[in-house]
VOBA-1610 file (N, C-alpha, C; in pm, whole numbers, padded with zeros to 5 digits, always signed):
BEGIN
Unk-04132-00776-03637Unk-04032-00908-03624Unk-04099-01019-03731Unk-04221-01102-03695Unk-04304-01148-03778Unk-04288-01111-03935Unk-04317-01008-03968Unk-04266-00979-04098Unk-04137-00989-04158Unk-04057-00951-04061Unk-03912-00970-04114Unk-03874-01122-04141Unk-03933-01208-04026Unk-03923-01341-04132Unk-03968-01370-04193Unk-04095-01364-04213Unk-04182-01383-04345Unk-04112-01353-04468Unk-04049-01187-04443Unk-04002-01167-04626Unk-03824-01231-04621Unk-03782-01287-04518Unk-03638-01384-04532Unk-03706-01454-04581Unk-03788-01544-04551Unk-03874-01666-04617Unk-03904-01699-04748Unk-03945-01591-04782Unk-04042-01596-04932Unk-03902-01560-05006Unk-03779-01521-04996Unk-03713-01519-05092Unk-03600-01653-05072Unk-03658-01799-05016Unk-03621-01912-05023Unk-03685-01989-05084Unk-03673-02099-05181Unk-03723-02179-05267Unk-03763-02314-05171Unk-03900-02320-05164Unk-03905-02458-05048Unk-04064-02417-05084Unk-04121-02575-05025Unk-04268-02587-05049Unk-04351-02521-04916Unk-04441-02469-04991Unk-04521-02343-04909Unk-04544-02408-04795Unk-04593-02522-04734Unk-04658-02558-04602Unk-04515-02558-04506Unk-04389-02578-04565Unk-04274-02640-04480Unk-04238-02476-04465Unk-04260-02378-04589Unk-04221-02253-04530Unk-04286-02175-04418Unk-04414-02223-04385Unk-04479-02147-04305Unk-04490-02250-04189Unk-04450-02342-04161Unk-04406-02438-04053Unk-04275-02376-03993Unk-04200-02321-04069Unk-04048-02288-04005Unk-04070-02164-03971Unk-04171-02077-04070Unk-04104-01920-04007Unk-04226-01931-03861Unk-04321-02023-03862Unk-04404-02025-03710Unk-04321-02088-03612Unk-04252-02171-03618Unk-04148-02212-03526Unk-04044-02086-03497Unk-03979-02043-03589Unk-03933-01936-03540Unk-03982-01805-03465Unk-04093-01762-03527Unk-04181-01654-03471Unk-04186-01710-03285Unk-04215-01825-03276Unk-04299-01912-03146Unk-04132-01889-03076Unk-04011-01892-03104Unk-03923-01923-03037Unk-03835-01756-03009Unk-03839-01687-03113Unk-03771-01558-03083Unk-03911-01467-03001Unk-04013-01460-03033Unk-04111-01380-02905Unk-04166-01454-02790Unk-04127-01580-02771Unk-04186-01642-02675Unk-04349-01675-02649Unk-04405-01638-02785Unk-04533-01635-02754Unk-04606-01732-02889Unk-04657-01808-02869Unk-04772-01905-03001Unk-04775-01792-03088Unk-04730-01837-03219Unk-04739-01760-03341Unk-04911-01718-03381Unk-04992-01802-03302Unk-05118-01799-03365Unk-05203-01709-03275Unk-05127-01675-03149Unk-05197-01626-03045Unk-05109-01445-03054Unk-05194-01366-03040Unk-05202-01197-03091Unk-05211-01186-02946Unk-05102-01079-02916Unk-05070-01003-02787Unk-05144-00897-02808Unk-05267-00816-02714Unk-05310-00716-02752Unk-05196-00660-02724Unk-05202-00511-02831Unk-05148-00377-02840Unk-05092-00319-02711Unk-05208-00284-02618Unk-05180-00204-02512Unk-05099-00280-02426Unk-05085-00432-02398Unk-05025-00531-02320Unk-04890-00496-02385Unk-04869-00479-02511Unk-04710-00476-02571Unk-04674-00345-02510Unk-04747-00237-02527Unk-04694-00129-02508Unk-04655-00157-02322Unk-04748-00196-02244Unk-04715-00190-02122Unk-04598-00266-02104Unk-04580-00399-02150Unk-04458-00423-02154Unk-04329-00379-02163Unk-04319-00327-02293Unk-04198-00259-02328Unk-04188-00150-02246Unk-04287-00078-02173Unk-04263+00029-02083Unk-04195-00012-01986Unk-04249-00124-01919Unk-04205-00167-01791Unk-04030-00243-01813Unk-04031-00264-01926Unk-03846-00299-01957Unk-03821-00165-01969Unk-03851-00091-02033Unk-03780+00007-02048Unk-03729+00091-01900Unk-03861+00124-01873Unk-03806+00175-01696Unk-03740+00101-01605Unk-03723-00010-01591Unk-03623-00082-01532Unk-03504-00083-01611Unk-03497-00092-01708Unk-03335-00069-01804Unk-03305+00060-01741Unk-03404+00205-01764Unk-03332+00328-01737Unk-03316+00346-01582Unk-03421+00260-01510Unk-03343+00303-01320Unk-03199+00191-01327Unk-03174+00092-01376Unk-03061+00048-01340Unk-02947+00091-01422Unk-02968+00179-01533Unk-02864+00231-01557Unk-02806+00366-01498Unk-02932+00415-01462Unk-02889+00510-01379Unk-02823+00497-01238Unk-02877+00427-01182Unk-02821+00361-01024Unk-02649+00319-01057Unk-02669+00283-01163Unk-02512+00205-01193Unk-02401+00298-01249Unk-02453+00452-01313Unk-02392+00541-01343Unk-02339+00664-01218Unk-02460+00634-01133Unk-02478+00735-01010Unk-02334+00692-00913Unk-02348+00510-00896Unk-02255+00446-00833Unk-02128+00501-00862Unk-02126+00459-00978Unk-01963+00428-01024Unk-01908+00642-01075Unk-01991+00715-01025Unk-01924+00851-01020Unk-01848+00913-00902Unk-01730+00951-00902Unk-01710+00989-00823Unk-01742+01135-00720Unk-01745+01140-00636Unk-01804+01317-00595Unk-01721+01339-00499Unk-01598+01234-00397Unk-01537+01293-00325Unk-01401+01214-00319Unk-01333+01244-00260Unk-01206+01162-00233Unk-01145+01207-00107Unk-01038+01105-00019Unk-00952+01061+00067Unk-00822+01051+00080Unk-00767+01151+00040Unk-00552+01141+00038Unk-00520+01108+00135Unk-00470+00953+00150Unk-00373+00931+00299Unk-00255+00894+00219Unk-00188+00972+00330Unk-00025+00990+00293Unk+00041+00985+00434Unk+00146+00893+00390Unk+00249+00850+00517Unk+00371+00855+00413Unk+00435+00709+00488Unk+00514+00666+00385Unk+00468+00604+00243Unk+00366+00576+00243Unk+00306+00553+00116Unk+00181+00691+00063Unk+00128+00657-00039Unk+00014+00771-00092Unk-00108+00696-00120Unk-00211+00684-00073Unk-00304+00593-00123Unk-00443+00715-00168Unk-00530+00687-00279Unk-00636+00773-00292Unk-00775+00714-00279Unk-00861+00740-00188Unk-00990+00658-00155Unk-01091+00732-00261Unk-01144+00705-00351Unk-01235+00765-00400Unk-01374+00731-00413Unk-01479+00813-00350Unk-01584+00779-00287Unk-01688+00855-00387Unk-01833+00788-00396Unk-01912+00822-00464Unk-02035+00898-00378Unk-02163+00928-00415Unk-02276+00981-00384Unk-02326+00890-00253Unk-02326+00775-00253Unk-02401+00692-00154Unk-02268+00669-00029Unk-02170+00753-00057Unk-02081+00722+00047Unk-01975+00596+00084Unk-02004+00525-00053Unk-01907+00434-00057Unk-01754+00420-00136Unk-01656+00341-00125Unk-01528+00349-00170Unk-01543+00315-00309Unk-01525+00331-00413Unk-01535+00282-00552Unk-01405+00233-00620Unk-01311+00332-00569Unk-01198+00271-00621Unk-01038+00322-00533Unk-00980+00225-00520Unk-00812+00260-00482Unk-00681+00265-00512Unk-00600+00420-00541Unk-00534+00418-00562Unk-00401+00436-00518Unk-00270+00384-00521Unk-00169+00398-00477Unk-00101+00481-00576Unk-00024+00570-00511Unk+00108+00655-00619Unk+00233+00598-00571Unk+00294+00543-00680Unk+00421+00463-00671Unk+00385+00305-00701Unk+00487+00231-00705Unk+00450+00099-00713Unk+00432+00040-00549Unk+00491+00088-00460Unk+00497+00022-00307Unk+00385+00065-00262Unk+00301+00204-00332Unk+00182+00265-00258Unk+00066+00170-00311Unk+00076+00121-00424Unk-00009+00041-00540Unk-00025-00099-00494Unk+00124-00131-00396Unk+00093-00267-00360Unk-00003-00241-00255Unk+00020-00161-00172Unk-00042-00163-00049Unk-00196-00156-00082Unk-00240-00101-00182Unk-00382-00031-00227Unk-00461-00174-00255Unk-00368-00261-00360Unk-00429-00379-00377Unk-00451-00504-00291Unk-00372-00437-00204Unk-00395-00545-00066Unk-00534-00540+00017Unk-00541-00437-00010Unk-00674-00370+00100Unk-00775-00400+00024Unk-00893-00433+00107Unk-01015-00513+00043Unk-01089-00446+00107Unk-01116-00275+00058Unk-01221-00168+00143Unk-01314-00099+00018Unk-01302-00182-00110Unk-01376-00138-00236Unk-01554-00165-00178Unk-01622-00056-00226Unk-01736-00063-00203Unk-01813-00081-00040Unk-01686-00058+00034Unk-01715+00004+00207Unk-01751+00146+00236Unk-01841+00163+00331Unk-01849+00311+00347Unk-01740+00357+00394Unk-01697+00467+00345Unk-01542+00581+00377Unk-01502+00533+00524Unk-01594+00576+00621Unk-01561+00587+00767Unk-01517+00435+00768Unk-01583+00315+00737Unk-01504+00171+00762Unk-01375+00144+00681Unk-01394+00175+00577Unk-01273+00167+00478Unk-01142+00217+00548Unk-01169+00374+00580Unk-01029+00414+00654Unk-01010+00387+00828Unk-01115+00331+00849Unk-01096+00246+00981Unk-00964+00115+00967Unk-01025+00048+00859Unk-00975-00052+00827Unk-00816-00019+00784Unk-00808+00063+00694Unk-00713+00095+00673Unk-00592+00126+00772Unk-00631+00212+00868Unk-00574+00270+00970Unk-00535+00143+01087Unk-00617+00056+01063Unk-00555-00094+01163Unk-00502-00187+01092Unk-00442-00134+00987Unk-00380-00226+00900Unk-00266-00235+00983Unk-00169-00351+01014Unk-00045-00369+01083Unk+00058-00286+01027Unk+00062-00274+00907Unk+00181-00198+00819Unk+00167-00022+00858Unk+00012+00007+00883Unk+00022+00117+00905Unk+00053+00202+01028Unk-00004+00074+01135Unk-00004+00094+01264Unk+00185+00098+01324Unk+00218-00022+01277Unk+00367+00039+01261Unk+00413+00160+01231Unk+00409+00219+01151Unk+00434+00329+01089Unk+00429+00441+01197Unk+00291+00440+01238Unk+00239+00536+01309Unk+00329+00507+01470Unk+00351+00407+01505Unk+00415+00373+01624Unk+00526+00417+01645Unk+00591+00414+01506Unk+00732+00503+01472Unk+00736+00627+01491Unk+00644+00690+01516Unk+00615+00861+01532Unk+00643+00955+01382Unk+00609+00832+01289Unk+00545+00904+01130Unk+00451+00955+01137Unk+00431+01031+01049Unk+00288+01161+01021Unk+00175+01105+00925Unk+00080+01085+00907Unk-00013+01050+00881Unk-00089+01139+00820Unk-00125+01220+00712Unk-00236+01327+00652Unk-00337+01294+00596Unk-00467+01300+00621Unk-00548+01292+00556Unk-00609+01405+00479Unk-00614+01393+00388Unk-00713+01520+00279Unk-00840+01491+00196Unk-00914+01567+00221Unk-01036+01511+00200Unk-01108+01651+00069Unk-01129+01573-00052Unk-01168+01693-00134Unk-01303+01605-00240Unk-01345+01738-00278Unk-01431+01651-00387Unk-01536+01778-00459Unk-01623+01743-00523Unk-01701+01829-00633Unk-01858+01843-00533Unk-01917+01775-00458Unk-01975+01781-00387Unk-01957+01862-00219Unk-01987+02004-00229Unk-01904+02089-00077Unk-01998+01990+00048Unk-02126+01944+00032Unk-02174+01894+00123Unk-02133+01802+00175Unk-02113+01687+00053Unk-02059+01561+00127Unk-01939+01604+00198Unk-01831+01674+00097Unk-01685+01694+00129Unk-01660+01752+00289Unk-01743+01831+00301Unk-01767+01911+00448Unk-01787+01828+00545Unk-01913+01702+00540Unk-01922+01609+00619Unk-01791+01512+00643Unk-01772+01467+00546Unk-01628+01384+00523Unk-01543+01455+00616Unk-01480+01563+00606Unk-01432+01611+00620Unk-01411+01666+00838Unk-01515+01656+00831Unk-01564+01637+01000Unk-01563+01506+01072Unk-01626+01410+00984Unk-01620+01301+01057Unk-01462+01234+01054Unk-01349+01284+00951Unk-01252+01225+00977Unk-01171+01292+01091Unk-01174+01379+01127Unk-01147+01446+01229Unk-01188+01415+01362Unk-01313+01396+01383Unk-01365+01323+01468Unk-01337+01196+01496Unk-01316+01102+01393Unk-01264+00974+01409Unk-01081+00962+01426Unk-01013+01020+01402Unk-00925+01067+01448Unk-00839+01173+01542Unk-00922+01223+01604Unk-00904+01307+01698Unk-00790+01243+01807Unk-00836+01159+01806Unk-00710+01065+01962Unk-00608+00990+01927Unk-00582+01002+01757Unk-00459+00943+01745Unk-00354+01094+01709Unk-00201+01061+01754Unk-00134+01159+01770Unk-00058+01167+01652Unk-00036+01130+01571Unk+00024+01139+01418Unk-00046+01161+01355Unk-00185+01159+01313Unk-00282+01169+01228Unk-00320+01316+01221Unk-00321+01379+01101Unk-00383+01502+01105Unk-00476+01550+00981Unk-00588+01598+00955Unk-00669+01602+00899Unk-00666+01759+00803Unk-00674+01763+00715Unk-00712+01866+00587Unk-00810+01871+00509Unk-00814+01980+00435Unk-00969+01975+00307Unk-00894+02068+00212Unk-00911+02036+00118Unk-00867+02052-00024Unk-00996+02100-00093Unk-00949+02097-00244Unk-01087+02100-00328Unk-01097+02021-00441Unk-01164+02033-00519Unk-01145+01952-00656Unk-01031+02011-00786Unk-00989+02130-00744Unk-00926+02198-00808Unk-00754+02148-00813Unk-00765+02148-00659Unk-00630+02137-00639Unk-00666+01958-00651Unk-00711+01877-00629Unk-00712+01752-00682Unk-00687+01706-00821Unk-00736+01795-00880Unk-00700+01789-01029Unk-00534+01810-01059Unk-00513+01913-00997Unk-00380+01993-00982Unk-00266+01870-00964Unk-00293+01831-00876Unk-00242+01686-00841Unk-00206+01573-00895Unk-00331+01518-00946Unk-00352+01430-01033Unk-00239+01463-01188Unk-00265+01583-01263Unk-00143+01619-01354Unk-00002+01609-01286Unk+00026+01635-01183Unk+00140+01646-01123Unk+00219+01513-01099Unk+00099+01397-01071Unk+00149+01307-01038Unk+00178+01267-00933Unk+00071+01329-00837Unk+00100+01315-00676Unk-00031+01285-00612Unk-00031+01238-00479Unk-00157+01264-00398Unk-00160+01419-00349Unk-00332+01407-00326Unk-00350+01581-00290Unk-00271+01622-00179Unk-00250+01516-00094Unk-00191+01567+00068Unk-00024+01584+00007Unk+00050+01513-00071Unk+00174+01558-00111Unk+00195+01669-00185Unk+00065+01660-00275Unk+00059+01810-00360Unk+00071+01928-00286Unk-00004+01926-00172Unk-00009+02042-00130Unk+00085+02093-00053Unk+00164+01960+00017Unk+00312+01999+00112Unk+00436+02042-00014Unk+00415+01995-00158Unk+00497+02079-00236Unk+00423+02196-00272Unk+00358+02231-00270Unk+00306+02391-00268Unk+00373+02473-00171Unk+00404+02423-00022Unk+00444+02497+00044Unk+00592+02528+00018Unk+00673+02384-00022Unk+00790+02389-00071Unk+00831+02499-00183Unk+00719+02496-00266Unk+00772+02544-00380Unk+00788+02699-00327Unk+00719+02724-00244Unk+00681+02873-00205Unk+00804+02939-00161Unk+00901+02875-00089Unk+01025+02836+00010Unk+01144+02822-00086Unk+01112+02743-00184Unk+01259+02692-00261Unk+01143+02684-00421Unk+01176+02779-00531Unk+01133+02725-00631Unk+01165+02639-00720Unk+01282+02599-00689Unk+01336+02510-00768Unk+01299+02311-00727Unk+01244+02357-00633Unk+01190+02230-00585Unk+01094+02164-00726Unk+01050+02005-00745Unk+00987+01989-00838Unk+00910+01861-00772Unk+00784+01809-00809Unk+00703+01699-00783Unk+00771+01567-00783Unk+00892+01570-00851Unk+00952+01422-00827Unk+01061+01442-00722Unk+01077+01559-00648Unk+01140+01575-00555Unk+01077+01538-00407Unk+00944+01549-00438Unk+00855+01468-00288Unk+00832+01391-00319Unk+00766+01319-00443Unk+00689+01162-00452Unk+00778+01067-00369Unk+00853+01043-00349Unk+00899+00934-00266Unk+00941+00930-00120Unk+00913+01061-00078Unk+00961+01094+00047Unk+00795+01075+00127Unk+00810+01077+00257Unk+00752+01065+00385Unk+00689+01151+00359Unk+00555+01207+00466Unk+00503+01310+00491Unk+00592+01373+00609Unk+00662+01305+00687Unk+00717+01351+00817Unk+00856+01399+00720Unk+00956+01335+00661Unk+01038+01406+00563Unk+01014+01528+00471Unk+00861+01548+00428Unk+00849+01690+00332Unk+00804+01767+00485Unk+00750+01735+00603Unk+00733+01855+00701Unk+00869+01908+00739Unk+00962+01782+00769Unk+01117+01862+00814Unk+01181+01923+00757Unk+01191+01883+00590Unk+01222+01978+00498Unk+01129+02125+00491Unk+01026+02140+00486Unk+01015+02247+00495Unk+01016+02318+00627Unk+01047+02275+00776Unk+01077+02370+00852Unk+01219+02405+00853Unk+01290+02316+00789Unk+01469+02380+00769Unk+01474+02456+00641Unk+01358+02483+00557Unk+01384+02577+00493Unk+01312+02751+00552Unk+01254+02690+00685Unk+01188+02820+00749Unk+01059+02816+00727Unk+01021+02710+00663Unk+00862+02698+00699Unk+00758+02671+00795Unk+00672+02656+00846Unk+00626+02596+00942Unk+00616+02477+00937Unk+00661+02380+01051Unk+00677+02214+01051Unk+00483+02188+01060Unk+00437+02267+01127Unk+00303+02225+01120Unk+00197+02256+01017Unk+00298+02292+00876Unk+00208+02316+00748Unk+00142+02457+00792Unk+00065+02541+00689Unk-00028+02635+00697Unk-00094+02695+00790Unk-00101+02829+00845Unk-00190+02865+00969Unk-00122+02785+01070Unk-00025+02727+01136Unk+00003+02646+01217Unk+00009+02548+01254Unk-00099+02488+01209Unk-00141+02350+01212Unk-00198+02303+01094Unk-00193+02138+01103Unk-00285+02043+01019Unk-00394+02068+00973Unk-00466+02061+01040Unk-00628+02114+01074Unk-00650+02258+01050Unk-00635+02264+00944Unk-00667+02441+00885Unk-00768+02480+00804Unk-00853+02402+00837Unk-00985+02500+00786Unk-01005+02407+00644Unk-01096+02481+00537Unk-01146+02427+00434Unk-01096+02496+00331Unk-01015+02447+00212Unk-00964+02561+00102Unk-01080+02532+00008Unk-01119+02643-00069Unk-01243+02617-00165Unk-01141+02672-00304
//
């Protein structure tokens, strides 16, 4: 650093004493060390290693924190998706459709533990009114970390076991990706696949604005199971 400063000033026409004073001043400001005081090489290396280690640890944590490892799709009248990191924290809330996005934007659940976040959503007066009117809410768990996804699924089942109109199901990362490509939440996408088996003319757009109760009633009308695959919503894990 001092060599670059010195070389730059060598190209400027000025009195030698003025050049030396100015170079010394800049060196002191940039390096935060007196120009005449030499820092031992080993101390410099140790300081550099410490700074580098702190930087790498910070960058690694930041990357891990904002990497999605699991998701919970919440489908009723609105469709929400909570993306979850390896620390079980909600890092994003997405709504499918303008009304769902408005709901997502109003929820203050980012950076909460996913169980706390789901509890907050289920206690929201709009969701409570929806459930009290006999509507259906489906929670669908997926993720790239099988162990974490299984744990989330089990906890969602346990936490909602007393809720008459809430059902849980488990999907997988491939289904979640296909759902995003279709412009649907995972819960609605899985219901759409059931409809598609019964009526090949059905499109994702046909179900995107329907409630989960309306989709299940449609499936029942076409001769499918009202309660979903396997006779019940809590139908195991899809891999």
